[in-house]
C-alpha positions as CSV (number, residue, x, y, z in Angstrom):
1,M,0.0,0.0,0.0
2,S,1.3,3.5,-0.8
3,H,1.8,5.9,2.0
4,D,-0.4,8.4,0.3
5,I,-3.4,6.1,0.0
6,S,-5.7,5.7,3.0
7,P,-6.7,2.1,4.0
8,H,-10.2,2.9,3.0
9,S,-9.5,4.5,-0.4
10,V,-10.8,2.8,-3.6
11,L,-8.6,3.6,-6.6
12,D,-9.7,3.8,-10.2
13,A,-8.6,0.7,-12.0
14,H,-6.5,2.8,-14.4
15,D,-4.7,4.7,-11.6
16,H,-1.0,3.9,-11.7
17,R,-1.1,3.2,-7.9
18,A,-3.6,0.4,-8.6
19,L,-1.9,-0.8,-11.9
20,G,1.6,-1.0,-10.3
21,P,0.7,-3.7,-7.8
22,R,-1.8,-5.5,-10.0
23,L,0.7,-5.8,-12.9
24,G,3.6,-6.8,-10.5
25,L,5.6,-3.6,-11.3
26,F,6.3,-1.8,-8.0
27,H,4.9,-1.0,-4.6
28,L,5.3,1.8,-2.0
29,Q,5.1,1.4,1.8
30,E,5.2,3.5,5.0
31,E,8.7,2.4,6.0
32,A,10.2,4.1,2.9
33,P,7.9,7.0,2.3
34,A,7.7,8.2,-1.4
35,M,10.4,5.7,-2.5
36,V,9.8,2.9,-4.9
37,F,10.3,-0.9,-4.4
38,W,10.8,-2.1,-8.0
39,H,9.6,-5.6,-8.7
40,P,11.3,-7.6,-11.5
41,R,8.7,-6.7,-14.2
42,G,8.7,-3.0,-13.0
43,L,12.5,-2.8,-13.3
44,I,12.3,-4.2,-16.8
45,L,9.9,-1.4,-17.7
46,A,12.1,1.2,-16.0
47,R,15.1,-0.1,-17.9
48,A,13.2,0.1,-21.2
49,L,12.6,3.8,-20.5
50,E,16.2,4.3,-19.6
51,D,17.3,2.6,-22.8
52,A,15.0,4.8,-24.9
53,A,16.4,7.9,-23.3
54,R,20.0,6.6,-23.8
55,R,19.4,6.0,-27.5
56,R,18.0,9.6,-27.8
57,A,21.0,11.0,-25.9
58,S,23.5,9.0,-27.9
59,A,22.0,10.2,-31.2
60,D,22.3,13.8,-29.9
61,G,26.0,13.3,-29.0
62,Y,25.8,13.0,-25.2
63,R,28.3,11.1,-23.2
64,E,27.0,9.3,-20.0
65,V,28.7,10.0,-16.7
66,R,27.9,9.2,-13.0
67,T,28.4,11.6,-10.1
68,P,28.2,11.1,-6.3
69,Q,25.0,11.0,-4.3
70,L,26.4,13.0,-1.4
71,L,28.1,16.4,-1.9
72,R,29.4,18.7,0.8
73,Q,27.9,22.1,1.6
74,P,30.5,24.3,-0.2
75,I,29.4,23.0,-3.6
76,W,25.7,23.5,-2.8
77,E,26.5,27.0,-1.6
78,K,28.4,27.8,-4.8
79,S,25.6,26.5,-6.9
80,G,23.0,28.5,-4.9
81,H,21.0,25.4,-3.9
82,W,21.9,25.8,-0.2
83,Q,20.5,29.3,-0.2
84,H,17.6,28.9,-2.5
85,F,16.6,25.2,-2.3
86,R,17.8,24.2,1.2
87,H,14.2,23.4,2.3
88,G,14.0,20.7,-0.4
89,M,17.2,18.9,0.4
90,F,18.1,16.0,2.7
91,A,21.0,17.5,4.6
92,V,23.3,15.4,6.8
93,A,26.5,16.0,8.8
94,D,29.6,14.5,7.2
95,E,32.6,14.5,9.7
96,G,31.5,17.8,11.1
97,C,30.8,19.3,7.6
98,G,27.4,20.0,6.2
99,A,26.4,17.9,3.2
100,A,23.3,16.9,1.3
101,L,22.0,14.1,-0.9
102,K,21.8,15.6,-4.4
103,P,18.4,16.9,-5.6
104,V,19.9,17.4,-9.1
105,S,23.1,16.4,-10.9
106,C,24.1,19.9,-12.2
107,P,26.9,20.6,-9.8
108,G,28.4,17.2,-10.3
109,H,28.5,17.7,-14.1
110,I,30.1,21.1,-13.6
111,Q,32.9,19.4,-11.6
112,I,33.6,17.2,-14.6
113,A,33.6,20.1,-17.0
114,Q,35.9,22.1,-14.8
115,R,38.5,19.3,-14.9
116,S,38.3,18.9,-18.7
117,A,40.5,21.9,-19.6
118,L,38.0,23.0,-22.2
119,S,39.0,24.4,-25.6
120,Y,36.6,25.8,-28.2
121,R,37.3,22.6,-30.1
122,D,35.6,20.6,-27.3
123,L,32.4,22.5,-27.4
124,P,29.6,21.7,-27.2
125,L,30.4,19.3,-24.4
126,R,27.3,17.2,-23.7
127,L,27.0,15.1,-20.6
128,C,24.1,13.0,-19.3
129,E,23.3,10.9,-16.3
130,F,20.5,8.8,-14.9
131,G,20.9,10.5,-11.5
132,L,19.2,9.1,-8.4
133,C,17.9,12.3,-6.8
134,H,16.4,13.0,-3.4
135,R,14.1,15.8,-2.5
136,D,12.5,16.4,0.9
137,E,8.9,16.9,-0.4
138,P,6.2,17.7,2.1
139,S,4.1,14.6,2.9
140,G,0.9,16.4,1.8
141,T,2.2,16.8,-1.8
142,L,3.2,13.1,-2.3
143,H,1.1,11.2,-4.9
144,G,2.3,7.8,-6.0
145,L,5.0,8.0,-8.6
146,F,3.9,11.5,-9.6
147,R,5.7,13.0,-6.6
148,L,8.4,11.1,-4.9
149,R,11.3,11.8,-2.5
150,Q,13.7,9.5,-4.3
151,F,13.5,9.5,-8.1
152,T,15.6,9.0,-11.3
153,Q,16.2,12.1,-13.3
154,D,17.5,11.8,-16.9
155,D,19.7,14.8,-16.4
156,G,21.7,16.2,-19.2
157,H,23.9,19.3,-19.5
158,V,25.5,21.1,-22.5
159,F,28.4,23.4,-22.0
160,C,28.7,25.5,-25.2
161,A,29.8,28.8,-26.7
162,E,27.1,31.4,-26.8
163,E,26.8,31.2,-30.5
164,Q,26.0,27.5,-30.2
165,I,23.0,28.0,-27.9
166,A,20.2,28.2,-30.5
167,A,21.3,25.1,-32.4
168,E,21.4,23.0,-29.2
169,I,18.0,24.1,-28.1
170,V,16.5,23.5,-31.6
171,R,18.1,20.1,-31.6
172,F,16.5,19.2,-28.3
173,C,13.0,20.5,-29.2
174,Q,12.8,18.8,-32.5
175,G,14.0,15.5,-31.0
176,A,11.5,15.7,-28.2
177,R,8.5,15.8,-30.6
178,K,9.5,12.5,-32.2
179,F,10.4,11.0,-28.9
180,Y,7.1,11.6,-27.2
181,A,5.1,10.4,-30.2
182,G,6.8,7.0,-29.8
183,F,5.0,6.7,-26.4
184,G,1.7,7.6,-27.9
185,F,1.7,11.4,-27.0
186,D,1.1,13.3,-30.2
187,E,0.2,16.5,-28.5
188,F,2.1,18.7,-26.2
189,A,2.1,22.3,-25.0
190,V,5.2,24.4,-24.3
191,G,5.6,27.0,-21.6
192,L,8.4,29.6,-21.4
193,S,9.1,30.1,-17.6
194,T,10.8,33.4,-16.8
195,R,12.7,34.7,-13.8
196,P,11.3,33.9,-10.4
197,P,11.3,36.3,-7.5
198,E,14.0,34.4,-5.7
199,R,17.0,33.9,-8.0
200,V,20.7,34.3,-8.6
201,G,22.3,36.6,-11.1
202,D,21.7,40.2,-12.3
203,D,18.9,41.3,-14.5
204,A,21.2,41.8,-17.5
205,L,22.0,38.1,-17.5
206,W,18.4,37.2,-17.2
207,D,17.4,39.5,-20.0
208,R,20.0,37.8,-22.2
209,A,18.9,34.3,-21.3
210,E,15.2,34.9,-21.7
211,A,15.6,36.6,-25.0
212,Q,17.8,33.8,-26.4
213,L,15.6,31.0,-25.1
214,A,12.5,32.6,-26.7
215,A,14.3,33.1,-30.0
216,A,15.5,29.5,-30.1
217,A,12.0,28.2,-29.3
218,S,10.6,30.2,-32.2
219,E,13.4,28.9,-34.5
220,A,12.3,25.4,-33.5
221,G,8.8,26.1,-34.6
222,L,7.3,26.0,-31.1
223,E,4.3,28.0,-30.0
224,Y,4.7,28.7,-26.3
225,A,2.9,30.4,-23.5
226,V,4.9,32.7,-21.2
227,Q,4.8,31.6,-17.5
228,P,6.0,34.6,-15.5
229,G,8.0,33.8,-12.4
230,E,8.1,30.0,-13.0
231,G,11.8,29.7,-14.0
232,A,14.5,27.9,-12.1
233,F,16.4,30.1,-9.7
234,Y,19.4,30.1,-12.0
235,G,17.7,30.5,-15.4
236,P,14.6,30.5,-17.6
237,K,13.3,27.3,-19.1
238,L,11.1,25.7,-21.7
239,E,8.7,23.1,-20.3
240,F,6.9,20.4,-22.3
241,S,3.5,19.3,-21.1
242,L,2.0,16.1,-22.6
243,R,-1.7,15.5,-23.0
244,D,-2.9,12.0,-22.1
245,R,-6.0,10.1,-23.4
246,L,-8.2,11.6,-20.7
247,G,-7.2,15.2,-21.7
248,R,-5.0,15.7,-18.7
249,S,-1.8,17.8,-19.0
250,W,1.5,16.5,-17.5
251,Q,4.7,18.6,-17.4
252,C,7.6,16.4,-18.4
253,G,10.6,17.5,-20.4
254,T,12.5,20.7,-20.0
255,I,15.4,22.7,-21.4
256,Q,16.9,25.6,-19.4
257,L,19.4,28.2,-20.3
258,D,21.8,29.1,-17.6
259,F,24.5,31.9,-17.6
260,N,24.6,32.0,-13.8
261,L,26.1,28.7,-12.7
262,P,29.1,28.8,-15.1
263,E,29.9,32.2,-13.6
264,R,29.4,31.1,-10.0
265,F,31.8,28.1,-10.5
266,G,34.3,30.1,-12.6
267,L,33.9,27.8,-15.7
268,H,35.8,28.9,-18.8
269,Y,37.2,27.6,-22.1
270,I,39.9,28.8,-24.4
271,D,38.7,30.3,-27.6
272,E,40.4,30.2,-31.1
273,H,42.4,33.3,-30.1
274,G,43.7,31.9,-26.9
275,Q,41.4,34.0,-24.8
276,R,39.4,32.7,-21.7
277,R,35.7,32.8,-22.3
278,R,32.7,31.8,-20.2
279,P,30.5,29.0,-21.6
280,A,26.8,28.9,-21.4
281,M,25.1,25.9,-19.8
282,L,21.9,24.2,-20.9
283,H,20.1,21.9,-18.5
284,R,17.8,19.4,-20.2
285,A,15.7,16.3,-19.4
286,I,13.3,14.6,-21.7
287,Y,11.4,12.7,-18.9
288,G,12.1,15.0,-16.0
289,S,11.5,12.1,-13.6
290,L,11.6,8.6,-15.0
291,E,9.1,7.3,-12.4
292,R,6.7,10.1,-13.1
293,F,6.9,9.5,-16.8
294,L,6.3,5.8,-16.2
295,A,3.2,6.6,-14.2
296,I,1.9,8.9,-17.0
297,V,2.5,6.2,-19.7
298,L,0.8,3.5,-17.5
299,E,-2.3,5.6,-17.1
300,H,-2.3,6.9,-20.7
301,H,-2.4,3.2,-21.9
302,A,-4.6,2.0,-19.0
303,G,-1.9,-0.6,-18.3
304,A,-2.0,-2.1,-21.9
305,L,1.5,-0.9,-22.8
306,P,2.8,-0.9,-26.4
307,A,4.6,-4.2,-27.2
308,W,8.1,-2.5,-27.2
309,L,7.6,-1.3,-23.7
310,A,5.7,-4.2,-22.1
311,P,7.8,-6.1,-19.4
312,V,6.5,-9.4,-20.9
313,Q,6.0,-9.0,-24.7
314,V,4.7,-12.4,-25.5
315,V,3.5,-15.5,-23.6
316,V,3.9,-18.9,-25.3
317,A,1.2,-21.4,-24.3
318,P,1.2,-25.1,-25.3
319,V,-2.4,-26.4,-25.3
320,A,-1.3,-29.8,-23.9
321,P,1.8,-31.5,-22.6
322,A,2.4,-33.0,-26.1
323,Q,3.2,-29.5,-27.4
324,Q,5.7,-28.7,-24.6
325,A,8.8,-29.3,-26.8
326,A,7.4,-27.1,-29.6
327,A,6.6,-24.3,-27.1
328,E,10.0,-24.5,-25.5
329,A,11.7,-24.3,-29.0
330,M,9.7,-21.2,-29.8
331,V,10.6,-19.6,-26.5
332,A,14.3,-20.2,-27.2
333,E,14.0,-18.6,-30.7
334,L,12.2,-15.6,-29.3
335,R,14.8,-15.1,-26.5
336,A,17.5,-15.3,-29.1
337,A,15.8,-12.5,-31.0
338,G,15.8,-10.4,-27.9
339,I,12.1,-10.7,-27.0
340,R,10.9,-10.7,-23.4
341,V,9.0,-14.0,-23.4
342,E,7.5,-16.3,-20.8
343,L,6.3,-19.9,-21.1
344,D,2.9,-20.6,-19.6
345,D,2.8,-24.4,-19.5
346,R,0.5,-24.6,-16.4
347,R,-2.2,-27.3,-16.5
348,E,-4.9,-24.6,-16.5
349,T,-7.4,-24.3,-19.3
350,L,-6.2,-22.3,-22.3
351,A,-9.1,-19.9,-21.8
352,R,-7.9,-19.1,-18.3
353,R,-4.3,-18.6,-19.4
354,V,-5.4,-16.3,-22.2
355,A,-7.5,-14.2,-19.7
356,E,-4.6,-14.0,-17.2
357,A,-2.1,-12.9,-19.9
358,H,-4.6,-10.2,-21.0
359,A,-5.1,-9.0,-17.4
360,Q,-1.3,-8.8,-17.0
361,G,-1.1,-6.5,-20.0
362,V,0.8,-8.9,-22.2
363,P,0.4,-7.7,-25.8
364,M,0.8,-11.0,-27.6
365,L,0.0,-14.7,-26.9
366,A,1.4,-17.5,-29.0
367,V,-0.7,-20.7,-28.8
368,I,0.6,-24.1,-29.9
369,G,-1.9,-26.9,-30.2
370,A,-1.7,-30.3,-31.9
371,R,-2.4,-28.8,-35.3
372,E,0.2,-26.1,-35.0
373,A,2.8,-28.4,-33.6
374,S,2.4,-30.9,-36.5
375,S,2.9,-28.1,-39.1
376,E,5.5,-26.0,-37.1
377,A,3.0,-23.2,-36.9
378,V,1.6,-21.0,-34.2
379,T,-1.6,-19.2,-33.5
380,L,-0.5,-15.6,-32.7
381,R,-3.0,-13.5,-30.8
382,S,-2.4,-9.8,-30.4
383,R,-4.8,-7.1,-29.0
384,E,-6.0,-6.4,-32.6
385,V,-5.9,-9.7,-34.5
386,Q,-5.5,-13.5,-34.4
387,Q,-3.7,-15.3,-37.2
388,V,-2.0,-18.7,-37.8
389,L,1.6,-18.3,-39.0
390,P,4.6,-20.6,-39.7
391,R,6.7,-20.4,-36.5
392,A,9.7,-18.7,-38.2
393,Q,7.3,-16.0,-39.7
394,A,5.7,-15.5,-36.3
395,V,9.0,-15.0,-34.6
396,A,10.0,-12.4,-37.3
397,Q,6.6,-10.6,-36.9
398,I,6.9,-10.5,-33.1
399,A,10.4,-9.0,-33.4
400,R,9.1,-6.3,-35.8
401,D,6.2,-5.5,-33.5
402,C,8.5,-5.2,-30.5
403,A,11.1,-3.0,-32.1
404,P,11.3,0.3,-30.2
405,P,10.2,3.3,-32.2
406,V,12.4,5.6,-30.2
């Protein structure tokens, strides 16, 4: 039971807090408030989301890194988080020094950039990380996977020359449209969030950042609504909100333009004339929170995930023990093709096994009876159609249907 569900609550069947336990994906409990216990199938789904984001990041030229969970107070003071986000951090004492679990990965990526002796030839430097982040969210705001205290952020940062800013933002915005469509989200809205009341940096830096971010959004062909005062404390941001099948809007991806943190940390690179120059920094995430995005996708598809995302993509079911060998052979072929497959050879009726696979959100069922076994065929049932195919053809079709679109 989730800590944010009362014992007497009745959840909608399509609520991710009901779908997670029913599909064997995850659970939450009081002893680890707002932190996820991933079950095997749930971790497979989370890994599929990570893999999709990795493919996108790799195509865009990012290099993956990993940074520490715990950083001492001086780094958070230099970034401004200690002054402007201290209420949202889990602070600890580390040998008499203040420290905190990271709520973001930005300062860690800056440490890597600082030690890279950057030249103009190295720019843009694109770093990304699946950072495990912790934020001390008030208990009244917690809501399943939508708001957690421990979550995975697909954090990416670009360190670039000022003249490279527009191209980097356009690249991200154009890639985001195709990426979200692969999950079934064809519509999204964009907000341009401007300087908040509590912020770092002077107005001249903010004027520059807001103007350049707005110009790049227009160059990317985006229509956006201005959201006054909603920017990060270090810079303005574009926010992408997806619309689900129920018409609800969910803020997910973001790209933020930051002139402040490079200045606060003294970042520089050597230009083509041998002069020290300050890079700009872009913060970007296509999910925002992997767990939150997973919940949105689950509810959008009511648990019936697309085949490429489903933790179990196909169940192979022999009708009787006589077809066991044929079923095992097909399972082996599917595994060799990289398909997530399970064998259901229980001595239950076929009708019951079909119903249970459907209830578990499995998109395809391969049935092998006496007729199919004798002709090396299979009856392939998907959510849309049922057909009898030669086994080799069925394996090839399943592989095509399970190929990730992003």
